C-alpha positions in Angstrom: 8.7 36.7 12.7 8.5 32.8 11.6 10.5 29.8 12.1 10.4 29.1 8.3 9.2 25.4 8.6 7.0 24.5 5.7 4.8 22.2 6.0 4.5 21.5 9.4 3.0 18.3 10.4 2.2 16.2 13.3 2.7 12.3 13.2 1.0 10.8 10.4 -1.1 7.8 11.7 -2.4 5.0 9.5 -5.1 2.3 10.4 -6.9 -0.3 8.3 -9.4 2.0 6.2 -8.4 5.4 7.8 -5.3 7.9 8.3 -4.9 11.4 10.0 -2.5 14.1 10.8 -2.4 18.0 11.4 -1.3 19.9 8.8 0.0 23.3 8.5 2.2 26.2 6.9 1.9 25.1 3.2 0.7 25.8 -0.2 0.2 22.4 -1.8 0.5 21.8 -5.6 -2.2 20.2 -7.8 -2.8 16.7 -6.4 -5.2 14.2 -5.9 -5.8 10.9 -3.2 -7.2 7.7 -4.0 -9.4 8.3 -0.7 -12.1 10.3 0.5 -10.4 13.4 2.3 -11.7 15.2 5.3 -10.3 18.7 5.9 -11.1 20.2 9.3 -10.0 23.7 10.6 -9.1 24.0 14.3 -8.7 27.5 14.5 -10.0 29.9 11.6 -10.3 28.6 7.9 -8.4 27.4 4.9 -8.4 28.2 1.3 -9.0 25.2 -1.3 -9.5 25.1 -5.2 -10.2 22.4 -7.8 -8.6 22.3 -11.2 -12.0 23.6 -12.4 -12.8 26.2 -9.7 -11.3 29.3 -8.2 -9.8 29.7 -4.5 -12.6 29.7 -1.9 -12.6 29.7 1.8 -13.9 26.8 4.0 -14.0 25.8 7.7 -14.4 22.3 6.9 -14.6 20.1 3.9 -15.2 16.7 2.5 -13.7 15.9 -1.0 -14.6 12.9 -3.1 -11.7 10.4 -3.9 -9.5 11.3 -7.1 -10.5 15.1 -7.1 -7.7 17.3 -8.4 -7.1 19.9 -6.0 -5.0 22.3 -4.2 -5.1 23.3 -0.5 -3.7 26.7 1.3 -3.4 26.2 5.0 -4.0 29.9 5.1 -2.0 30.6 8.4 -4.2 28.2 10.5 -4.0 24.4 11.2 -6.1 21.7 9.8 -6.8 18.0 10.9 -6.8 15.9 7.5 -8.6 12.7 7.5 -8.4 10.0 4.6 -10.6 7.2 4.6 -10.8 4.4 2.1 -13.8 5.0 -0.3 -15.1 1.5 0.1 -15.4 0.9 3.8 -18.8 1.2 5.5 -18.2 4.7 7.1 -16.9 6.0 4.3 -19.9 5.0 2.2 -22.3 6.2 4.8 -20.5 9.7 4.5 -20.5 9.6 1.1 -24.2 8.9 0.6 -25.0 11.6 3.0 -22.7 14.2 1.5 -21.3 13.4 -1.8 -24.2 12.4 -4.2 -23.2 13.8 -7.7 -20.8 16.1 -5.8 -17.1 16.2 -5.9 -16.6 18.3 -2.7 -19.2 19.3 0.2 -18.4 22.2 2.5 -19.9 21.5 5.9 -22.1 23.9 8.0 -20.2 23.3 11.1 -16.8 23.0 12.4 -14.8 20.5 14.2 -15.7 22.0 17.7 -19.4 20.6 17.1 -17.9 17.0 17.7 -15.1 17.2 20.1 -13.9 19.8 22.8 -10.6 21.6 22.3 -8.8 19.7 25.1 -9.4 16.6 22.8 -8.0 18.2 19.8 -5.0 19.6 21.8 -3.8 16.4 23.5 -4.3 14.4 19.9 -2.1 17.4 18.4 0.7 18.0 21.1 1.2 14.1 22.2 2.3 11.6 19.6 0.1 9.0 20.8 -1.9 6.9 18.5 -4.7 6.2 21.0 -5.5 9.8 21.3 -5.9 10.5 17.5 -8.0 7.2 17.1 -10.4 8.3 19.7 -10.6 11.8 18.1 -11.3 10.4 14.6 -13.9 7.6 16.1 -16.0 10.9 17.7 -15.7 12.7 14.2 -16.4 10.0 12.0 -19.3 8.2 14.0 -20.9 11.6 14.0 -20.5 12.5 10.4 -22.0 8.8 9.4 -25.0 9.4 12.1 -24.0 6.3 13.8 -24.0 7.8 17.1 -27.0 10.1 18.4 -26.1 13.5 18.9 -26.2 14.2 23.0 -28.6 17.2 23.5 -26.9 20.2 24.9 -27.8 24.0 26.1 -27.6 26.1 23.0 -26.1 28.7 25.2 -23.1 26.8 26.3 -22.6 25.3 22.8 -22.4 28.7 21.4 -20.2 29.7 24.6 -17.7 26.6 23.4 -17.8 28.0 19.7 -16.9 31.3 20.7 -14.0 30.1 22.8 -12.7 27.9 20.3 -12.8 30.0 17.1 -12.4 33.5 18.2 -8.9 35.0 18.7 -8.0 35.1 22.6 -8.3 38.9 23.2 -12.0 38.3 22.5 -12.5 35.6 24.8 -13.0 37.3 28.1 -16.2 36.0 30.4 -18.0 39.3 29.8 -17.6 39.1 26.2 -18.7 35.6 26.1 -21.6 36.3 28.5 -22.9 39.1 26.3 -22.9 37.0 23.3 -24.9 34.2 24.8 -27.2 36.8 26.8 -26.3 35.4 30.4 -24.7 37.1 33.6 -21.2 36.3 34.0 -21.9 34.2 37.0 -24.8 32.3 35.5 -22.6 31.6 32.7 -19.7 30.2 34.6 -22.0 27.9 36.7 -24.0 26.6 33.6 -20.8 26.0 31.8 -19.4 23.7 34.6 -22.7 22.1 34.9 -22.9 21.0 31.2 -19.4 20.4 30.2 -18.0 19.5 33.6 -14.9 21.8 33.1 -14.5 25.3 34.4 -15.3 28.1 32.0 -11.5 29.5 33.2 -9.6 26.1 32.2 -11.9 25.8 29.1 -10.5 29.4 28.0 -7.2 28.4 29.0 -7.0 25.4 27.0 -8.0 27.4 24.1 -5.4 30.0 24.6 -2.8 27.1 24.6 -4.4 25.6 21.6 -4.0 29.0 19.7 -0.6 29.5 20.4 0.2 26.0 19.7 -1.7 26.5 16.0 0.5 29.8 15.6 3.8 27.6 16.1 2.7 25.1 13.6 1.9 28.0 11.2 5.4 29.2 11.4 5.5 31.6 13.9 8.3 31.7 16.7 7.1 30.4 20.2 7.5 33.8 22.0 5.6 35.6 19.3 2.8 32.8 19.4 2.8 33.0 23.2 2.1 36.9 23.2 -0.4 36.7 20.5 -2.3 34.2 22.5 -2.3 36.5 25.4 0.2 35.0 27.6 2.7 37.4 28.9 5.8 36.0 27.3 7.4 32.4 26.3 7.9 31.4 29.9 4.5 32.0 31.1 3.3 29.8 27.9 5.4 27.2 28.8 4.3 27.1 32.5 0.7 27.0 31.4 1.2 24.4 28.8 3.3 21.9 31.1 0.5 22.5 33.7 -2.4 21.9 31.7 -1.0 19.1 29.1 2.3 17.8 30.7 4.2 18.8 27.8 6.3 22.0 26.9 6.5 24.1 23.7 10.0 22.6 22.9 9.0 19.0 23.7 6.2 19.7 21.2 8.4 20.8 18.6 10.9 18.1 19.1 8.5 15.2 19.0 6.4 16.3 16.3 8.9 16.1 13.1 7.7 15.9 9.5 7.4 12.6 7.8 6.9 10.8 11.2 4.8 8.0 10.1 3.1 5.5 12.5 1.5 2.2 11.3 -1.4 1.4 14.0 -2.6 -1.7 12.0 -1.2 -4.8 10.6 -2.9 -3.8 7.2 -2.9 -0.3 7.2 -4.9 1.9 4.5 -3.7 1.8 0.9 -2.9 5.3 0.5 -1.7 7.1 -2.8 -1.1 10.7 -3.7 -0.9 11.6 -7.1 1.1 15.0 -8.0 0.5 15.6 -11.8 2.0 12.5 -13.3 3.8 11.5 -10.4 2.3 8.9 -7.9 3.6 8.6 -4.3 2.8 5.4 -2.2 2.7 4.7 1.6 
């Protein structure tokens, strides 16, 4: 059963040269933007097509400015970032990924750049500083302006499994088998590398999964049970404990069409739907 809210969006934040929000529960019309667009899925994948191609499924995608396309959120949630194509960081990303191309799929997902806690904090709390920190991490990594910190590949794989698999699969035994470690060694190494206990990281992702389900249109109780909580009360208790906000407050504070200007000269952003142009 679903709550029928479509589309479901978080607050839309705009800075000088960049804007971003979380998006779900929608199939768009054909449209284009005057900006470079990054679409990063936070759960499974999304569907995308241009006016010259059929539907394809992606985990992450960079789209050149003025490309006519459609997006199907595919019962998942995406972080969508818009970049002024003339900024230095946009030029760096274009030169790496969009030479003579309109779109570029990425062979990695959002969890290569940030952990689940950072994504969940930015999603559920309408605070521009949280979103800004998230964007800086992602954009700096994509533009190669910061070096990647070496990490144990087994722990990186464990994080990817936890972040993208259905919660019923993310038992410690399942993860340990996949990364070829004993359960005790996995717990110890995970805490050593990430600074977070494996249990807490799994719990963060259960909460994020349930939140994504809510954004994709599912009722709170259904989302809670699908994520592995006993009921909505259990989900409520854990979300408040981990993130300081309840599911009901999240629903109340993240209203469609909520726009926050974070800079005196925000991004000049246009969306063209067929022959109509909407300006912000």
